[in-house]
PASEBA-1860 file (N, C-alpha, C; in nm, 3 decimals):
! residues 307
1> MKLHFDFA> -0.235/-0.516/-1.170/-0.283/-0.382/-1.207/-0.204/-0.276/-1.131 ~ -0.166/-0.172/-1.201/-0.095/-0.061/-1.136/-0.197/0.033/-1.074 ~ -0.205/0.033/-0.943/-0.302/0.116/-0.873/-0.241/0.252/-0.843 ~ -0.251/0.342/-0.939/-0.200/0.477/-0.920/-0.285/0.574/-0.999 ~ -0.319/0.683/-0.936/-0.408/0.781/-0.998/-0.330/0.882/-1.080 ~ -0.383/0.918/-1.195/-0.322/1.018/-1.282/-0.378/1.155/-1.247 ~ -0.299/1.237/-1.178/-0.345/1.369/-1.134/-0.379/1.459/-1.252 ~ -0.327/1.430/-1.371/-0.358/1.513/-1.487/-0.508/1.514/-1.515
9> ALSQMPKL> -0.577/1.408/-1.472/-0.721/1.402/-1.495/-0.795/1.511/-1.420 ~ -0.734/1.563/-1.313/-0.798/1.667/-1.234/-0.723/1.801/-1.241 ~ -0.623/1.808/-1.329/-0.535/1.925/-1.329/-0.606/2.052/-1.371 ~ -0.715/2.040/-1.444/-0.786/2.159/-1.491/-0.888/2.211/-1.391 ~ -0.907/2.139/-1.282/-1.006/2.182/-1.184/-0.949/2.293/-1.098 ~ -1.025/2.400/-1.074/-0.973/2.513/-0.999/-0.964/2.484/-0.850 ~ -0.880/2.557/-0.784/-0.873/2.554/-0.638/-0.986/2.638/-0.583 ~ -1.077/2.576/-0.509/-1.195/2.646/-0.459/-1.183/2.668/-0.309
17> DMADVSAF> -1.231/2.782/-0.264/-1.219/2.823/-0.125/-1.350/2.798/-0.052 ~ -1.349/2.703/0.042/-1.471/2.671/0.114/-1.508/2.777/0.216 ~ -1.417/2.870/0.245/-1.450/2.978/0.337/-1.560/3.066/0.279 ~ -1.561/3.081/0.148/-1.662/3.160/0.078/-1.762/3.062/0.017 ~ -1.870/3.036/0.091/-1.965/2.932/0.050/-2.028/2.965/-0.085 ~ -2.065/3.091/-0.106/-2.129/3.127/-0.232/-2.037/3.101/-0.351 ~ -1.910/3.142/-0.337/-1.815/3.120/-0.446/-1.787/2.971/-0.465 ~ -1.782/2.897/-0.356/-1.759/2.753/-0.365/-1.873/2.686/-0.441
25> REGIELML> -1.996/2.722/-0.407/-2.110/2.665/-0.477/-2.109/2.702/-0.625 ~ -2.079/2.827/-0.655/-2.076/2.872/-0.794/-1.969/2.797/-0.873 ~ -1.853/2.773/-0.809/-1.746/2.702/-0.877/-1.785/2.558/-0.910 ~ -1.849/2.491/-0.815/-1.893/2.354/-0.839/-2.002/2.350/-0.946 ~ -2.096/2.442/-0.938/-2.202/2.446/-1.039/-2.146/2.471/-1.178 ~ -2.043/2.557/-1.187/-1.980/2.582/-1.316/-1.915/2.455/-1.370 ~ -1.844/2.382/-1.285/-1.782/2.258/-1.329/-1.886/2.157/-1.377 ~ -1.997/2.146/-1.303/-2.102/2.052/-1.343/-2.165/2.094/-1.475
33> SQLPDPQI> -2.181/2.224/-1.495/-2.244/2.273/-1.618/-2.159/2.246/-1.741 ~ -2.029/2.229/-1.722/-1.939/2.205/-1.835/-1.931/2.059/-1.874 ~ -1.990/1.973/-1.795/-1.993/1.831/-1.828/-2.106/1.803/-1.926 ~ -2.088/1.706/-2.016/-2.198/1.671/-2.107/-2.317/1.615/-2.030 ~ -2.435/1.638/-2.083/-2.554/1.583/-2.019/-2.546/1.431/-2.015 ~ -2.573/1.372/-1.901/-2.564/1.226/-1.893/-2.677/1.159/-1.971 ~ -2.647/1.044/-2.025/-2.747/0.966/-2.096/-2.822/0.877/-1.997 ~ -2.954/0.885/-2.001/-3.035/0.799/-1.914/-3.044/0.662/-1.980
41> PDGLVITE> -2.993/0.560/-1.913/-2.993/0.427/-1.976/-3.135/0.375/-2.001 ~ -3.150/0.297/-2.106/-3.277/0.229/-2.130/-3.307/0.135/-2.014 ~ -3.433/0.126/-1.980/-3.472/0.034/-1.874/-3.462/0.092/-1.735 ~ -3.433/0.224/-1.725/-3.423/0.289/-1.593/-3.523/0.403/-1.585 ~ -3.605/0.402/-1.483/-3.702/0.508/-1.460/-3.655/0.595/-1.345 ~ -3.651/0.727/-1.366/-3.607/0.820/-1.264/-3.722/0.913/-1.229 ~ -3.756/0.921/-1.102/-3.863/1.008/-1.056/-3.814/1.092/-0.939 ~ -3.878/1.206/-0.920/-3.846/1.293/-0.808/-3.973/1.323/-0.729
49> RNISGPAG> -3.957/1.335/-0.599/-4.072/1.363/-0.514/-4.024/1.424/-0.384 ~ -4.117/1.476/-0.306/-4.088/1.526/-0.172/-4.146/1.429/-0.070 ~ -4.067/1.398/0.031/-4.111/1.303/0.133/-4.116/1.373/0.269 ~ -4.176/1.307/0.365/-4.188/1.365/0.498/-4.050/1.381/0.562 ~ -4.024/1.501/0.615/-3.899/1.526/0.685/-3.914/1.503/0.834 ~ -3.815/1.543/0.912/-3.825/1.532/1.058/-3.943/1.614/1.110 ~ -3.987/1.584/1.230/-4.101/1.653/1.288/-4.077/1.803/1.289 ~ -4.174/1.878/1.232/-4.166/2.023/1.231/-4.076/2.081/1.124
57> APEVPVRV> -4.014/1.996/1.041/-3.921/2.042/0.937/-3.985/2.030/0.800 ~ -3.929/2.098/0.701/-3.984/2.088/0.565/-3.972/1.946/0.508 ~ -4.045/1.922/0.400/-4.030/1.796/0.329/-3.891/1.787/0.268 ~ -3.849/1.665/0.239/-3.715/1.640/0.186/-3.726/1.591/0.042 ~ -3.664/1.660/-0.053/-3.666/1.612/-0.192/-3.579/1.487/-0.207 ~ -3.626/1.392/-0.285/-3.547/1.273/-0.317/-3.561/1.242/-0.466 ~ -3.464/1.171/-0.518/-3.468/1.122/-0.655/-3.458/0.970/-0.649 ~ -3.550/0.902/-0.717/-3.556/0.756/-0.714/-3.515/0.701/-0.850
65> YKPIGLSG> -3.416/0.612/-0.849/-3.369/0.543/-0.969/-3.419/0.399/-0.960 ~ -3.503/0.357/-1.054/-3.559/0.222/-1.045/-3.555/0.153/-1.180 ~ -3.487/0.038/-1.187/-3.490/-0.041/-1.311/-3.630/-0.092/-1.340 ~ -3.670/-0.084/-1.465/-3.802/-0.132/-1.506/-3.812/-0.282/-1.481 ~ -3.926/-0.322/-1.426/-3.951/-0.464/-1.405/-3.891/-0.522/-1.278 ~ -3.822/-0.441/-1.201/-3.760/-0.490/-1.078/-3.862/-0.485/-0.965 ~ -3.889/-0.599/-0.905/-3.990/-0.607/-0.800/-3.929/-0.664/-0.673 ~ -3.969/-0.606/-0.559/-3.917/-0.654/-0.431/-3.767/-0.640/-0.420
73> APVLLYFH> -3.714/-0.532/-0.476/-3.570/-0.515/-0.487/-3.510/-0.453/-0.360 ~ -3.381/-0.475/-0.338/-3.312/-0.404/-0.231/-3.293/-0.257/-0.267 ~ -3.244/-0.179/-0.169/-3.236/-0.034/-0.185/-3.099/0.016/-0.141 ~ -3.047/0.113/-0.216/-2.933/0.194/-0.170/-2.985/0.334/-0.143 ~ -2.984/0.375/-0.018/-3.021/0.511/0.022/-2.893/0.592/0.023 ~ -2.885/0.695/-0.063/-2.757/0.761/-0.088/-2.760/0.908/-0.049 ~ -2.649/0.951/0.016/-2.634/1.090/0.059/-2.511/1.150/-0.012 ~ -2.533/1.254/-0.089/-2.427/1.311/-0.171/-2.322/1.382/-0.086
81> GGGFVLGG> -2.203/1.400/-0.145/-2.097/1.476/-0.082/-2.112/1.624/-0.110 ~ -2.013/1.702/-0.064/-2.017/1.846/-0.087/-1.983/1.928/0.036 ~ -1.910/1.869/0.130/-1.864/1.945/0.245/-1.976/1.997/0.333 ~ -2.092/1.934/0.330/-2.211/1.975/0.406/-2.269/2.108/0.357 ~ -2.210/2.170/0.254/-2.256/2.303/0.211/-2.310/2.304/0.069 ~ -2.297/2.193/-0.003/-2.350/2.185/-0.139/-2.478/2.104/-0.138 ~ -2.579/2.153/-0.207/-2.705/2.081/-0.214/-2.733/2.036/-0.355 ~ -2.848/1.978/-0.373/-2.892/1.937/-0.506/-2.865/1.791/-0.533
89> LEIEHRIL> -2.942/1.740/-0.627/-2.935/1.599/-0.662/-2.845/1.572/-0.782 ~ -2.781/1.677/-0.835/-2.700/1.660/-0.955/-2.554/1.627/-0.926 ~ -2.508/1.653/-0.805/-2.365/1.644/-0.776/-2.310/1.504/-0.808 ~ -2.382/1.400/-0.770/-2.335/1.264/-0.797/-2.433/1.187/-0.884 ~ -2.510/1.259/-0.963/-2.609/1.197/-1.052/-2.542/1.098/-1.148 ~ -2.430/1.136/-1.206/-2.363/1.049/-1.303/-2.312/0.921/-1.238 ~ -2.260/0.933/-1.117/-2.213/0.814/-1.047/-2.330/0.720/-1.017 ~ -2.442/0.777/-0.974/-2.556/0.694/-0.940/-2.619/0.630/-1.063
97> LHVATQTP> -2.615/0.698/-1.176/-2.661/0.636/-1.300/-2.580/0.511/-1.330 ~ -2.450/0.521/-1.311/-2.363/0.405/-1.337/-2.395/0.292/-1.240 ~ -2.410/0.324/-1.112/-2.442/0.220/-1.014/-2.576/0.156/-1.047 ~ -2.673/0.238/-1.087/-2.807/0.187/-1.116/-2.808/0.090/-1.233 ~ -2.717/0.108/-1.328/-2.713/0.018/-1.444/-2.637/-0.110/-1.414 ~ -2.559/-0.112/-1.306/-2.475/-0.227/-1.275/-2.526/-0.310/-1.159 ~ -2.620/-0.256/-1.083/-2.668/-0.324/-0.962/-2.820/-0.335/-0.966 ~ -2.874/-0.455/-0.952/-3.020/-0.468/-0.952/-3.080/-0.422/-0.820
105> CVIISVDY> -3.086/-0.291/-0.804/-3.145/-0.235/-0.683/-3.206/-0.100/-0.715 ~ -3.289/-0.052/-0.625/-3.345/0.083/-0.633/-3.251/0.176/-0.558 ~ -3.223/0.292/-0.615/-3.140/0.392/-0.549/-3.226/0.513/-0.515 ~ -3.217/0.559/-0.392/-3.288/0.679/-0.349/-3.184/0.780/-0.305 ~ -3.173/0.890/-0.379/-3.077/0.997/-0.350/-3.148/1.108/-0.274 ~ -3.087/1.154/-0.166/-3.153/1.244/-0.071/-3.094/1.385/-0.080 ~ -3.181/1.483/-0.098/-3.140/1.624/-0.103/-3.163/1.686/0.034 ~ -3.074/1.655/0.127/-3.085/1.701/0.266/-3.052/1.849/0.278
113> RIAPEHPF> -3.097/1.911/0.387/-3.064/2.053/0.411/-2.915/2.070/0.438 ~ -2.864/2.184/0.396/-2.719/2.206/0.402/-2.685/2.328/0.487 ~ -2.559/2.329/0.530/-2.501/2.440/0.607/-2.445/2.544/0.509 ~ -2.417/2.663/0.557/-2.435/2.714/0.694/-2.578/2.758/0.725 ~ -2.664/2.762/0.621/-2.803/2.803/0.646/-2.873/2.707/0.742 ~ -2.839/2.579/0.731/-2.900/2.475/0.816/-2.789/2.388/0.875 ~ -2.726/2.432/0.985/-2.618/2.353/1.045/-2.671/2.226/1.110 ~ -2.578/2.143/1.158/-2.613/2.023/1.231/-2.713/2.058/1.342
121> PAGVEDCY> -2.818/1.976/1.361/-2.840/1.841/1.306/-2.937/1.835/1.189 ~ -2.965/1.945/1.122/-3.069/1.946/1.018/-3.045/1.841/0.911 ~ -2.924/1.839/0.854/-2.897/1.748/0.742/-2.908/1.603/0.780 ~ -2.848/1.563/0.891/-2.851/1.422/0.928/-2.991/1.379/0.971 ~ -3.068/1.468/1.031/-3.206/1.433/1.066/-3.289/1.414/0.940 ~ -3.263/1.493/0.834/-3.329/1.472/0.706/-3.297/1.333/0.651 ~ -3.169/1.295/0.663/-3.126/1.166/0.611/-3.190/1.052/0.688 ~ -3.199/1.066/0.820/-3.263/0.960/0.898/-3.412/0.953/0.867
129> AALLWTAG> -3.474/1.070/0.847/-3.616/1.071/0.809/-3.635/0.999/0.676 ~ -3.538/1.016/0.584/-3.547/0.946/0.455/-3.537/0.795/0.473 ~ -3.455/0.751/0.569/-3.447/0.608/0.597/-3.580/0.556/0.649 ~ -3.640/0.627/0.743/-3.769/0.584/0.796/-3.876/0.580/0.687 ~ -3.876/0.682/0.600/-3.973/0.686/0.491/-3.951/0.569/0.396 ~ -3.826/0.540/0.363/-3.795/0.431/0.271/-3.847/0.298/0.325 ~ -3.818/0.270/0.451/-3.865/0.145/0.510/-4.017/0.140/0.518 ~ -4.079/0.255/0.550/-4.225/0.259/0.564/-4.298/0.255/0.432
137> AAGELDID> -4.232/0.293/0.323/-4.296/0.298/0.192/-4.259/0.177/0.106 ~ -4.217/0.070/0.170/-4.171/-0.048/0.095/-4.278/-0.100/-0.001 ~ -4.403/-0.104/0.045/-4.509/-0.153/-0.042/-4.532/-0.062/-0.161 ~ -4.537/0.068/-0.134/-4.558/0.165/-0.240/-4.445/0.163/-0.343 ~ -4.321/0.149/-0.293/-4.204/0.151/-0.381/-4.173/0.015/-0.442 ~ -4.239/-0.090/-0.392/-4.213/-0.227/-0.436/-4.066/-0.264/-0.411 ~ -4.024/-0.243/-0.287/-3.887/-0.274/-0.249/-3.888/-0.367/-0.128 ~ -3.771/-0.419/-0.096/-3.754/-0.508/0.019/-3.694/-0.429/0.134
145> AARIAVGG> -3.774/-0.397/0.234/-3.728/-0.316/0.347/-3.627/-0.388/0.433 ~ -3.611/-0.519/0.414/-3.511/-0.595/0.490/-3.374/-0.589/0.425 ~ -3.366/-0.525/0.308/-3.237/-0.515/0.237/-3.213/-0.368/0.197 ~ -3.179/-0.287/0.297/-3.149/-0.147/0.273/-3.003/-0.120/0.308 ~ -2.931/-0.060/0.215/-2.795/-0.013/0.240/-2.797/0.139/0.241 ~ -2.704/0.200/0.316/-2.686/0.344/0.312/-2.545/0.372/0.263 ~ -2.530/0.482/0.191/-2.398/0.514/0.139/-2.383/0.661/0.112 ~ -2.258/0.702/0.093/-2.230/0.841/0.060/-2.082/0.863/0.048
153> SSAGGALA> -2.046/0.975/-0.013/-1.906/1.010/-0.029/-1.876/1.137/0.049 ~ -1.757/1.144/0.108/-1.711/1.262/0.179/-1.808/1.299/0.291 ~ -1.870/1.418/0.285/-1.970/1.454/0.385/-2.087/1.358/0.383 ~ -2.120/1.308/0.265/-2.226/1.207/0.256/-2.188/1.079/0.327 ~ -2.058/1.048/0.330/-2.013/0.933/0.407/-2.031/0.953/0.555 ~ -2.009/1.077/0.602/-2.036/1.110/0.743/-2.183/1.089/0.775 ~ -2.269/1.134/0.685/-2.412/1.121/0.708/-2.455/0.975/0.707 ~ -2.398/0.896/0.615/-2.432/0.754/0.612/-2.386/0.684/0.739
161> AAVTQMAR> -2.263/0.712/0.784/-2.214/0.651/0.908/-2.299/0.693/1.027 ~ -2.337/0.821/1.031/-2.420/0.870/1.141/-2.559/0.806/1.140 ~ -2.616/0.788/1.022/-2.749/0.726/1.012/-2.745/0.583/1.063 ~ -2.636/0.511/1.040/-2.629/0.375/1.094/-2.629/0.378/1.247 ~ -2.560/0.476/1.306/-2.560/0.488/1.452/-2.699/0.528/1.503 ~ -2.764/0.619/1.432/-2.898/0.661/1.473/-2.996/0.545/1.465 ~ -2.987/0.466/1.358/-3.078/0.352/1.342/-3.058/0.251/1.455 ~ -2.933/0.230/1.493/-2.906/0.139/1.605/-2.959/0.197/1.736
169> DRKGPDLA> -2.928/0.323/1.763/-2.963/0.384/1.891/-3.113/0.406/1.906 ~ -3.181/0.437/1.795/-3.324/0.465/1.799/-3.409/0.345/1.764 ~ -3.343/0.230/1.750/-3.412/0.104/1.716/-3.490/0.120/1.585 ~ -3.422/0.178/1.489/-3.480/0.196/1.357/-3.459/0.076/1.268 ~ -3.474/0.093/1.137/-3.461/-0.020/1.044/-3.322/-0.082/1.049 ~ -3.318/-0.215/1.036/-3.190/-0.284/1.023/-3.131/-0.252/0.886 ~ -2.999/-0.238/0.882/-2.931/-0.202/0.758/-2.836/-0.313/0.715 ~ -2.825/-0.331/0.584/-2.743/-0.439/0.529/-2.599/-0.397/0.508
177> LQLLSYPV> -2.574/-0.267/0.490/-2.439/-0.222/0.455/-2.429/-0.071/0.474 ~ -2.309/-0.025/0.512/-2.276/0.117/0.506/-2.161/0.130/0.405 ~ -2.185/0.204/0.298/-2.092/0.218/0.187/-2.032/0.358/0.196 ~ -1.908/0.368/0.248/-1.849/0.498/0.280/-1.729/0.525/0.190 ~ -1.740/0.630/0.110/-1.632/0.667/0.018/-1.561/0.792/0.071 ~ -1.432/0.779/0.098/-1.348/0.884/0.159/-1.430/0.971/0.255 ~ -1.483/0.907/0.361/-1.580/0.976/0.448/-1.518/1.079/0.541 ~ -1.596/1.182/0.573/-1.567/1.277/0.680/-1.614/1.214/0.811
185> LDNEMTTP> -1.525/1.204/0.911/-1.562/1.133/1.033/-1.519/1.200/1.162 ~ -1.414/1.283/1.157/-1.351/1.329/1.280/-1.331/1.480/1.280 ~ -1.403/1.550/1.365/-1.392/1.696/1.372/-1.265/1.744/1.441 ~ -1.192/1.654/1.506/-1.074/1.697/1.581/-0.952/1.723/1.493 ~ -0.947/1.662/1.374/-0.847/1.692/1.272/-0.703/1.680/1.324 ~ -0.672/1.569/1.391/-0.539/1.551/1.451/-0.459/1.438/1.388 ~ -0.510/1.373/1.286/-0.441/1.259/1.227/-0.319/1.305/1.146 ~ -0.222/1.215/1.124/-0.106/1.251/1.042/-0.142/1.299/0.902
193> SMMKFSSI> -0.239/1.235/0.839/-0.276/1.278/0.703/-0.338/1.418/0.705 ~ -0.412/1.450/0.808/-0.471/1.584/0.818/-0.361/1.688/0.837 ~ -0.258/1.654/0.911/-0.148/1.748/0.932/-0.061/1.762/0.806 ~ -0.047/1.653/0.731/0.045/1.651/0.618/-0.009/1.719/0.494 ~ -0.137/1.695/0.462/-0.190/1.739/0.332/-0.260/1.873/0.347 ~ -0.182/1.977/0.336/-0.236/2.113/0.350/-0.259/2.182/0.217 ~ -0.211/2.122/0.107/-0.231/2.185/-0.026/-0.231/2.077/-0.133 ~ -0.336/1.995/-0.130/-0.348/1.884/-0.225/-0.457/1.917/-0.326
201> PPFFDRTG> -0.434/1.898/-0.455/-0.537/1.924/-0.554/-0.647/1.820/-0.545 ~ -0.771/1.849/-0.598/-0.802/1.973/-0.666/-0.851/2.086/-0.576 ~ -0.924/2.057/-0.468/-0.979/2.170/-0.392/-1.000/2.139/-0.244 ~ -0.961/2.023/-0.197/-0.996/1.986/-0.060/-0.870/1.954/0.018 ~ -0.834/2.041/0.111/-0.717/2.022/0.195/-0.755/2.053/0.339 ~ -0.656/2.060/0.428/-0.686/2.082/0.569/-0.764/2.212/0.591 ~ -0.727/2.318/0.520/-0.799/2.444/0.535/-0.945/2.428/0.498 ~ -0.970/2.353/0.390/-1.107/2.328/0.350/-1.184/2.249/0.454
209> VECMWKHY> -1.116/2.152/0.516/-1.181/2.072/0.622/-1.218/2.160/0.741 ~ -1.128/2.249/0.779/-1.156/2.340/0.891/-1.279/2.426/0.861 ~ -1.284/2.481/0.740/-1.400/2.562/0.701/-1.528/2.480/0.701 ~ -1.519/2.359/0.650/-1.635/2.270/0.644/-1.695/2.248/0.782 ~ -1.609/2.215/0.880/-1.661/2.188/1.014/-1.721/2.314/1.077 ~ -1.662/2.429/1.052/-1.718/2.554/1.105/-1.858/2.579/1.048 ~ -1.874/2.557/0.919/-2.005/2.576/0.857/-2.107/2.477/0.913 ~ -2.065/2.351/0.927/-2.158/2.245/0.964/-2.197/2.251/1.111
217> LGNLSGKV> -2.100/2.274/1.198/-2.129/2.277/1.342/-2.187/2.409/1.388 ~ -2.169/2.516/1.308/-2.226/2.645/1.343/-2.177/2.694/1.477 ~ -2.269/2.735/1.561/-2.234/2.788/1.693/-2.232/2.680/1.801 ~ -2.236/2.554/1.758/-2.236/2.444/1.854/-2.108/2.448/1.937 ~ -2.121/2.436/2.067/-2.005/2.436/2.156/-2.011/2.314/2.246 ~ -1.897/2.283/2.304/-1.892/2.169/2.394/-1.873/2.038/2.318 ~ -1.919/1.930/2.375/-1.899/1.796/2.321/-1.975/1.780/2.189 ~ -1.906/1.733/2.086/-1.966/1.715/1.954/-2.033/1.579/1.946
225> SPYAAPMR> -2.155/1.577/1.896/-2.232/1.453/1.885/-2.170/1.359/1.783 ~ -2.175/1.228/1.810/-2.131/1.131/1.708/-2.219/1.133/1.584 ~ -2.339/1.191/1.595/-2.422/1.203/1.475/-2.372/1.316/1.385 ~ -2.284/1.401/1.437/-2.216/1.501/1.355/-2.081/1.447/1.308 ~ -2.003/1.394/1.402/-1.870/1.338/1.373/-1.871/1.194/1.422 ~ -1.896/1.098/1.335/-1.913/0.958/1.380/-1.798/0.901/1.460 ~ -1.677/0.955/1.444/-1.564/0.906/1.522/-1.581/0.933/1.671 ~ -1.670/1.027/1.707/-1.690/1.060/1.848/-1.770/0.952/1.922
233> AQDLKGLP> -1.824/0.856/1.851/-1.903/0.751/1.916/-1.814/0.668/2.008 ~ -1.861/0.640/2.128/-1.786/0.559/2.222/-1.798/0.410/2.190 ~ -1.910/0.371/2.132/-1.938/0.230/2.109/-1.983/0.211/1.964 ~ -1.913/0.126/1.889/-1.949/0.099/1.750/-2.006/-0.042/1.732 ~ -2.035/-0.108/1.842/-2.092/-0.242/1.832/-2.232/-0.236/1.772 ~ -2.269/-0.344/1.703/-2.404/-0.355/1.652/-2.433/-0.276/1.527 ~ -2.331/-0.221/1.463/-2.351/-0.146/1.339/-2.344/-0.241/1.219 ~ -2.399/-0.202/1.105/-2.399/-0.291/0.988/-2.261/-0.304/0.927
241> PAYIVTAE> -2.238/-0.408/0.847/-2.111/-0.424/0.777/-2.076/-0.298/0.697 ~ -1.945/-0.276/0.680/-1.899/-0.154/0.614/-1.805/-0.185/0.499 ~ -1.819/-0.108/0.393/-1.722/-0.105/0.284/-1.670/0.038/0.279 ~ -1.541/0.057/0.304/-1.485/0.190/0.320/-1.370/0.209/0.220 ~ -1.375/0.320/0.148/-1.269/0.358/0.055/-1.202/0.485/0.106 ~ -1.069/0.484/0.113/-0.992/0.604/0.146/-0.894/0.632/0.032 ~ -0.837/0.752/0.031/-0.745/0.792/-0.075/-0.613/0.838/-0.015 ~ -0.503/0.798/-0.075/-0.371/0.822/-0.016/-0.342/0.969/0.009
249> YDPLRDEG> -0.377/1.057/-0.086/-0.343/1.198/-0.074/-0.462/1.282/-0.025 ~ -0.543/1.222/0.059/-0.661/1.289/0.114/-0.636/1.319/0.261 ~ -0.658/1.442/0.306/-0.644/1.469/0.449/-0.736/1.382/0.535 ~ -0.844/1.332/0.478/-0.938/1.247/0.551/-0.894/1.101/0.557 ~ -0.783/1.068/0.490/-0.743/0.928/0.477/-0.737/0.854/0.610 ~ -0.664/0.908/0.706/-0.638/0.834/0.829/-0.763/0.815/0.914 ~ -0.853/0.914/0.914/-0.973/0.896/0.995/-1.062/0.786/0.939 ~ -1.062/0.770/0.805/-1.137/0.660/0.746/-1.077/0.526/0.784
257> ILYALRLM> -0.943/0.518/0.782/-0.876/0.393/0.818/-0.896/0.363/0.967 ~ -0.883/0.463/1.051/-0.900/0.442/1.195/-1.044/0.403/1.229 ~ -1.139/0.462/1.158/-1.280/0.425/1.182/-1.303/0.279/1.143 ~ -1.243/0.239/1.030/-1.254/0.099/0.988/-1.197/0.006/1.094 ~ -1.082/0.042/1.150/-1.021/-0.041/1.254/-1.108/-0.048/1.379 ~ -1.166/0.066/1.416/-1.253/0.066/1.534/-1.377/-0.021/1.510 ~ -1.431/-0.016/1.389/-1.545/-0.103/1.357/-1.505/-0.250/1.369 ~ -1.390/-0.285/1.314/-1.343/-0.423/1.323/-1.327/-0.466/1.469
265> QAGVPVEL> -1.269/-0.379/1.549/-1.248/-0.411/1.690/-1.380/-0.426/1.765 ~ -1.486/-0.364/1.712/-1.619/-0.376/1.772/-1.696/-0.496/1.717 ~ -1.630/-0.575/1.630/-1.694/-0.694/1.577/-1.776/-0.671/1.453 ~ -1.760/-0.556/1.388/-1.834/-0.524/1.266/-1.753/-0.570/1.145 ~ -1.811/-0.646/1.053/-1.739/-0.686/0.931/-1.705/-0.563/0.846 ~ -1.579/-0.552/0.804/-1.533/-0.434/0.730/-1.446/-0.477/0.613 ~ -1.469/-0.415/0.498/-1.376/-0.423/0.385/-1.322/-0.283/0.363 ~ -1.189/-0.269/0.366/-1.125/-0.138/0.357/-1.031/-0.134/0.238
273> HNVPGAPH> -1.045/-0.028/0.156/-0.955/-0.009/0.042/-0.896/0.132/0.048 ~ -0.764/0.140/0.056/-0.697/0.269/0.041/-0.642/0.277/-0.101 ~ -0.678/0.384/-0.172/-0.642/0.395/-0.314/-0.507/0.465/-0.326 ~ -0.402/0.395/-0.370/-0.269/0.456/-0.379/-0.267/0.573/-0.477 ~ -0.200/0.680/-0.438/-0.178/0.792/-0.527/-0.297/0.880/-0.556 ~ -0.412/0.851/-0.496/-0.534/0.923/-0.530/-0.565/1.035/-0.433 ~ -0.623/1.146/-0.481/-0.666/1.255/-0.394/-0.812/1.239/-0.354 ~ -0.856/1.324/-0.265/-0.998/1.330/-0.230/-1.080/1.357/-0.356
281> GFDMAPAS> -1.191/1.287/-0.370/-1.280/1.310/-0.484/-1.226/1.255/-0.614 ~ -1.139/1.155/-0.607/-1.076/1.103/-0.729/-1.177/1.050/-0.831 ~ -1.293/1.005/-0.783/-1.390/0.948/-0.877/-1.468/1.054/-0.954 ~ -1.430/1.181/-0.936/-1.485/1.285/-1.023/-1.420/1.279/-1.162 ~ -1.320/1.194/-1.176/-1.256/1.168/-1.306/-1.296/1.027/-1.349 ~ -1.414/1.011/-1.409/-1.466/0.876/-1.436/-1.386/0.797/-1.538 ~ -1.309/0.866/-1.623/-1.232/0.794/-1.724/-1.105/0.732/-1.667 ~ -1.066/0.770/-1.545/-0.945/0.716/-1.484/-0.960/0.565/-1.461
289> KITQHIMG> -0.855/0.492/-1.488/-0.859/0.346/-1.469/-0.882/0.311/-1.323 ~ -0.819/0.387/-1.233/-0.837/0.354/-1.092/-0.980/0.384/-1.047 ~ -1.041/0.489/-1.101/-1.181/0.516/-1.069/-1.267/0.400/-1.116 ~ -1.246/0.354/-1.236/-1.324/0.243/-1.289/-1.303/0.116/-1.207 ~ -1.179/0.095/-1.163/-1.149/-0.022/-1.081/-1.223/-0.017/-0.947 ~ -1.215/0.098/-0.880/-1.279/0.110/-0.749/-1.431/0.110/-0.762 ~ -1.484/0.173/-0.868/-1.629/0.171/-0.889/-1.677/0.027/-0.904 ~ -1.600/-0.053/-0.976/-1.638/-0.193/-0.992/-1.638/-0.267/-0.860
297> ERIGALQY> -1.542/-0.235/-0.774/-1.537/-0.302/-0.644/-1.649/-0.255/-0.552 ~ -1.683/-0.126/-0.557/-1.796/-0.076/-0.478/-1.924/-0.149/-0.518 ~ -1.945/-0.161/-0.647/-2.066/-0.228/-0.696/-2.067/-0.374/-0.653 ~ -1.950/-0.438/-0.658/-1.942/-0.577/-0.611/-1.976/-0.590/-0.464 ~ -1.927/-0.497/-0.383/-1.957/-0.499/-0.239/-2.106/-0.478/-0.215 ~ -2.166/-0.389/-0.292/-2.309/-0.362/-0.277/-2.391/-0.485/-0.315 ~ -2.355/-0.548/-0.426/-2.427/-0.668/-0.469/-2.411/-0.780/-0.367 ~ -2.291/-0.796/-0.312/-2.267/-0.901/-0.214/-2.351/-0.880/-0.089
305> ALY> -2.360/-0.755/-0.044/-2.435/-0.725/0.080/-2.585/-0.740/0.060 ~ -2.634/-0.704/-0.058/-2.778/-0.701/-0.080/-2.834/-0.832/-0.136 ~ -2.745/-0.914/-0.190/-2.790/-1.040/-0.248/-2.717/-1.160/-0.188
END
């Protein structure tokens, strides 16, 4: 198979400026509005509810995807991407519909608080609260709390990686897998790929990464917590197995690869895929052959970990 991404699939997407959060959100919402309404597959029930958030914080909205007739199933707890500044459950709804039809598991998508209105640690604490709720509501949800995976793309990958560290450090639920797609991991931005890719389509380059971290970290000064930037963790031992996807033309590429290597060195089982020729967010083009190929492998990794 020729593993190369066709940039023409993303050529019509505008260059969006993350420095202007309002305009960035409007641009993404416009792109989503131009997509056809997704078809809800037969045999899948989708519900939305609010769950308990961190102590003293608002409730957290979640969307639950559950195949009809599935009992005692494993769970994928999913955190959407969006540079820590995009909210809502629609951003990766189409991707999760596809995963839900291909994997016999329950998917719980988390609408965590976003920056700059709610900088770190609001979002990641919402995500950890969702993990605690998921494990505690196993009977109500008819799921298997011993088979929970966490996953996310881009900023959602940062949140998923951070939640695994929080679960280890706080003696929370054991996790079966961390599924990280082109994850944000390192606030220091010193890797070769971060230096090289300053103007890569469609909208995420080094300048965008700099803006993202400023929005997310807010006025935080001094040492950055590994729950904000997972690469800052001194010790990665005892974390769950990882499936990590990086993209060749993504400024985040090298930090994903380096994080995978550090996990391996800490004794954590890791499967790493770097997608040749692909930019950040390549799976926003679902018709691309490489997107379909990688989606199939992600689903295979999820099934292997949970079953």
